[in-house]
C-alpha positions in Angstrom: -12.7 -35.4 16.5 -12.9 -34.9 20.2 -10.1 -37.3 20.8 -8.0 -35.7 18.1 -8.6 -32.3 19.6 -7.6 -33.6 23.1 -4.3 -35.0 21.7 -3.6 -31.7 20.0 -4.1 -29.8 23.2 -1.9 -32.2 25.1 0.8 -31.8 22.5 0.4 -28.0 22.5 0.6 -27.9 26.3 3.6 -30.2 26.4 5.5 -28.0 23.9 4.3 -24.8 25.5 5.8 -25.8 28.9 9.2 -26.5 27.2 9.6 -23.9 24.5 7.0 -21.2 25.3 4.7 -21.5 22.3 2.1 -19.3 24.0 4.6 -16.4 24.0 5.4 -17.0 20.3 1.7 -17.1 19.4 1.1 -13.9 21.4 4.0 -12.1 19.6 2.8 -13.3 16.2 -0.8 -12.1 16.8 0.4 -8.8 18.2 2.5 -8.0 15.2 0.9 -5.6 12.6 1.9 -4.5 9.1 1.2 -0.9 7.9 -1.1 -0.7 4.9 -0.4 2.1 2.4 0.4 2.5 -1.3 3.9 1.3 -0.8 3.1 -1.9 1.1 3.9 -4.1 -1.8 7.6 -3.6 -1.1 7.3 -5.3 2.3 7.0 -8.7 0.6 10.4 -8.6 -1.0 12.3 -9.4 2.2 10.2 -12.6 2.8 10.6 -13.5 -0.9 14.4 -13.3 -0.6 14.3 -15.4 2.5 12.1 -18.0 0.8 14.5 -18.2 -2.2 17.4 -18.6 0.2 15.7 -21.5 1.9 15.2 -23.1 -1.6 19.0 -22.6 -2.1 19.7 -24.3 1.2 17.4 -27.3 0.5 18.6 -27.9 -3.1 22.3 -27.2 -2.1 22.1 -30.0 0.5 20.8 -32.4 -2.1 23.6 -31.4 -4.5 26.3 -31.9 -1.8 25.3 -35.6 -1.7 26.7 -36.2 -5.2 29.3 -33.3 -5.7 33.0 -34.0 -5.4 35.1 -30.9 -4.9 38.3 -31.8 -6.8 39.5 -30.8 -10.3 39.6 -34.4 -11.3 36.0 -35.3 -10.3 33.9 -32.1 -10.0 32.8 -31.9 -13.6 32.1 -35.7 -13.8 30.1 -35.6 -10.6 27.9 -32.8 -11.9 27.6 -34.6 -15.2 26.6 -37.8 -13.4 24.1 -35.8 -11.3 22.4 -34.4 -14.3 22.4 -37.5 -16.5 22.0 -40.4 -14.1 20.5 -39.2 -10.8 16.7 -39.1 -10.9 15.6 -35.5 -11.1 19.2 -34.4 -10.5 19.0 -32.0 -13.5 15.9 -30.5 -12.0 17.4 -29.9 -8.6 20.6 -28.3 -10.1 18.5 -26.1 -12.4 16.3 -25.0 -9.5 19.4 -24.2 -7.5 20.8 -22.1 -10.3 17.6 -20.2 -11.1 16.8 -19.6 -7.4 20.3 -18.1 -7.0 19.6 -15.6 -9.7 16.1 -14.8 -8.5 17.3 -14.4 -5.0 20.0 -11.8 -5.9 17.4 -10.0 -8.1 14.9 -9.7 -5.3 17.6 -8.8 -2.9 18.6 -5.9 -5.2 15.0 -4.7 -5.4 14.6 -5.0 -1.7 17.8 -3.0 -1.0 16.8 -0.2 -3.3 13.2 -0.1 -2.0 14.5 0.3 1.5 16.8 3.0 0.3 14.1 4.9 -1.6 11.6 4.6 1.2 14.1 5.8 3.8 13.6 2.7 5.9 17.1 3.0 7.3 16.1 5.9 9.6 16.6 5.6 13.4 16.4 3.2 15.1 16.9 0.9 12.1 20.5 1.7 11.3 21.8 -1.7 12.4 19.0 -3.4 10.4 20.4 -1.6 7.3 24.0 -2.6 8.2 23.0 -6.3 8.6 21.2 -6.1 5.3 24.2 -4.7 3.4 26.3 -7.5 5.0 23.8 -10.1 3.7 24.0 -8.5 0.2 27.8 -8.8 0.2 27.6 -12.5 1.4 25.0 -13.3 -1.3 27.3 -11.9 -4.0 30.1 -14.0 -2.6 27.8 -17.0 -2.7 27.2 -16.4 -6.4 30.9 -15.9 -7.2 32.1 -19.0 -5.3 29.3 -21.2 -6.6 29.9 -20.3 -10.2 33.2 -22.1 -10.3 32.0 -25.4 -8.7 30.8 -27.2 -11.9 34.4 -26.7 -13.1 33.5 -26.0 -16.7 35.5 -23.8 -19.1 33.3 -20.7 -18.8 33.3 -20.8 -15.0 37.1 -21.4 -14.9 38.0 -18.4 -17.1 35.4 -16.1 -15.5 36.9 -17.0 -12.1 40.4 -16.3 -13.5 39.3 -12.8 -14.6 37.4 -12.1 -11.4 40.3 -13.1 -9.1 42.7 -11.0 -11.3 40.6 -8.0 -10.5 41.1 -8.8 -6.8 44.9 -8.8 -7.4 44.7 -5.2 -8.6 43.8 -3.9 -5.2 46.6 -1.5 -4.0 49.1 -2.8 -1.4 47.3 -6.0 -0.5 46.2 -7.2 -4.0 48.9 -9.9 -4.4 48.0 -11.3 -1.0 44.3 -11.3 -1.7 45.0 -13.0 -5.0 46.9 -15.8 -3.4 44.3 -16.2 -0.7 41.4 -16.3 -3.1 43.0 -18.7 -5.5 44.9 -20.8 -3.0 48.1 -20.1 -5.0 49.2 -18.0 -7.9 46.9 -19.6 -10.5 43.3 -20.9 -10.6 43.7 -24.6 -10.0 42.1 -27.5 -8.2 43.1 -25.8 -4.9 41.0 -22.8 -5.9 38.0 -25.1 -6.5 38.4 -26.8 -3.1 38.8 -23.4 -1.4 35.7 -22.0 -3.1 33.7 -25.1 -2.2 34.7 -24.7 1.5 33.8 -21.1 1.5 30.5 -21.8 -0.4 29.2 -24.6 1.9 30.7 -23.7 5.3 32.1 -20.2 5.7 29.3 -18.2 4.0 26.4 -20.2 5.5 27.9 -19.6 8.9 28.1 -15.9 8.4 24.6 -15.9 6.8 23.1 -17.6 9.8 24.5 -15.0 12.1 23.6 -11.9 10.0 20.2 -13.3 8.9 19.2 -14.1 12.5 20.2 -10.5 13.6 18.4 -9.0 10.6 15.1 -10.9 11.2 15.3 -10.1 14.9 15.7 -6.4 14.3 12.8 -6.4 11.8 10.6 -8.0 14.4 11.8 -5.7 17.2 11.3 -2.4 15.3 8.5 -3.5 13.0 7.9 -2.4 9.4 9.0 1.1 8.6 6.7 3.6 6.9 7.9 6.1 4.3 8.2 9.7 5.8 5.4 11.0 3.6 3.0 8.4 5.0 4.1 9.1 8.5 3.4 12.8 8.1 -0.2 12.3 7.1 -2.7 13.2 9.7 -5.1 10.4 8.9 -5.1 7.3 11.2 -2.7 4.7 10.0 -4.2 1.5 8.5 -2.7 -1.8 9.6 -3.2 -5.5 9.0 -2.4 -8.4 11.3 0.8 -10.2 10.3 -1.0 -13.5 11.2 -2.8 -14.6 9.2 -3.4 -11.7 6.7 0.1 -10.8 5.7 1.5 -14.3 6.1 -1.1 -15.7 3.7 -0.1 -13.1 1.1 3.5 -14.1 1.7 2.7 -17.7 1.1 0.9 -16.9 -2.1 4.0 -15.1 -3.3 6.2 -18.0 -2.3 4.1 -20.6 -4.2 4.1 -18.3 -7.2 7.9 -18.1 -7.1 8.1 -21.9 -6.7 6.0 -22.4 -9.8 8.1 -19.9 -11.7 11.3 -21.8 -10.6 9.9 -25.1 -11.7 8.9 -23.7 -15.1 12.3 -22.0 -15.6 14.1 -25.2 -14.6 12.0 -27.3 -16.9 12.2 -25.1 -20.0 15.6 -23.6 -19.4 17.7 -26.2 -17.5 21.2 -25.3 -16.3 23.8 -26.1 -18.9 27.0 -28.0 -18.1 29.3 -27.0 -20.9 32.8 -28.3 -21.4 35.2 -29.4 -18.7 37.8 -26.8 -17.8 41.2 -27.2 -19.4 43.9 -25.2 -17.6 46.0 -25.1 -20.7 43.4 -24.3 -23.3 42.9 -20.7 -24.6 40.0 -18.7 -23.2 36.8 -19.2 -25.2 35.0 -16.3 -26.9 32.2 -14.7 -24.9 33.6 -15.0 -21.4 31.6 -12.8 -19.1 30.7 -12.6 -15.4 27.3 -13.3 -14.0 24.7 -10.5 -14.6 25.0 -9.1 -11.1 28.7 -8.4 -11.6 28.4 -7.2 -15.2 28.1 -3.5 -14.3 31.4 -3.6 -12.4 33.1 -5.5 -15.2 32.0 -3.0 -17.9 32.9 -0.1 -15.7 36.5 -1.4 -15.4 36.6 -2.1 -19.1 35.5 1.4 -20.1 38.1 3.1 -17.9 41.2 4.3 -19.7 44.5 2.5 -19.0 45.8 5.4 -16.8 44.1 8.2 -15.0 46.4 10.9 -13.5 49.3 8.4 -13.7 47.4 5.7 -11.9 46.2 2.5 -13.5 42.5 2.9 -14.5 41.7 -0.6 -13.1 43.0 0.5 -9.7 41.0 3.7 -9.8 37.9 1.7 -10.6 38.4 -0.8 -7.8 39.0 2.0 -5.3 35.8 3.7 -6.6 33.7 0.6 -6.0 35.3 0.3 -2.6 34.3 3.9 -1.8 30.8 3.3 -3.2 30.4 0.2 -1.0 31.5 2.1 2.1 29.1 5.0 1.2 26.2 2.5 0.8 27.0 1.0 4.2 27.0 4.4 5.9 23.9 5.8 4.2 21.9 5.9 7.5 24.6 8.0 9.2 25.2 10.3 6.2 21.6 11.1 5.5 21.2 13.3 8.6 18.2 15.3 7.3 16.1 12.2 7.0 17.2 11.1 10.4 15.9 14.4 11.8 12.5 13.9 10.1 13.2 16.5 7.4 12.7 16.0 3.6 15.9 14.9 1.9 15.9 14.5 -1.9 19.6 14.1 -2.3 19.8 10.5 -1.2 16.7 9.6 -3.2 18.3 10.9 -6.4 21.6 9.1 -5.5 19.6 5.8 -5.3 17.9 6.5 -8.6 21.3 7.3 -10.2 22.8 4.1 -8.9 19.9 2.0 -10.3 20.2 3.7 -13.7 24.0 3.2 -13.7 23.7 -0.5 -12.9 21.0 -1.1 -15.5 22.7 0.8 -18.3 26.1 -0.8 -17.7 24.5 -4.3 -17.5 22.6 -3.7 -20.7 25.7 -2.5 -22.5 27.6 -5.5 -21.3 25.2 -8.0 -22.7 24.5 -6.2 -26.0 28.2 -6.0 -26.7 28.7 -9.6 -25.8 25.9 -10.5 -28.2 27.2 -8.4 -31.1 30.9 -9.5 -30.8 
């Protein structure tokens, strides 16, 4: 044991001289996490990060077998699921982890909004988080087409058509997103490049910035907790909070394994560019509220196409979400502000109701 301990100290000293492990250890031990009735929401950021790491690991394994062309994409996924040992499991975990990651990201976003964790000096933390949410949605949209089955093909066709309805630049965006006028093999190759190269590069930058800012400013406490006269309770990040994080990650991993085993990802039928669209085409659940909103709008509103009004509305809503820290001036000054709390609640209700209606209508059709 003594010899092993000596080797460990030598290795530690060797690494410390070169990368500064002592400084990292000092920073980790210095970090503290507030303890209060809302502390549970602090774990969602780490959970989302863990699920993203699962996505990266399984995605790399899938890349070894996937072929991004209209002629070979479907067959390569079929081969992966049928012939490669545990290939079906890796693909299923990748699919389920994507859905759980977006789900935890949504909860994390709204918990930050409701707890007013965007207050100064955390405005840039909020901006980087909104950027990561947009990139995550893009991951989901581009990844959905890659199996090149009929459901993904026609869903992508509908999704890119919505892009084409954007005023002035719609036709340009449509050609850029599809790689041409129609959804073809060029679209598949383009989506693959975006999915495995462009989006990971952007994610690396924004995620690094986001994590750095969280470490720099620490965990935010809700205004009501900050105003309390009692001394604030805290726990060390290492090992107390980190161990709780690890327990949550292991639970998520067990859940992913169970979902992948009992509800494996389906492959469906290969996309046929000349076949009619099958019944029941729908977007992924995290786009459903947008899809149903556009569907419920009348054909024309004040002489303008309803779809154009809806797209502009979502654009304005996204811009509002991005600028929340700068619009909520009362909270920034330390005053009570219920308006933005009710706006967050209204947004949550809107998304849940529209998603529910979308799936119940699909089921009853």
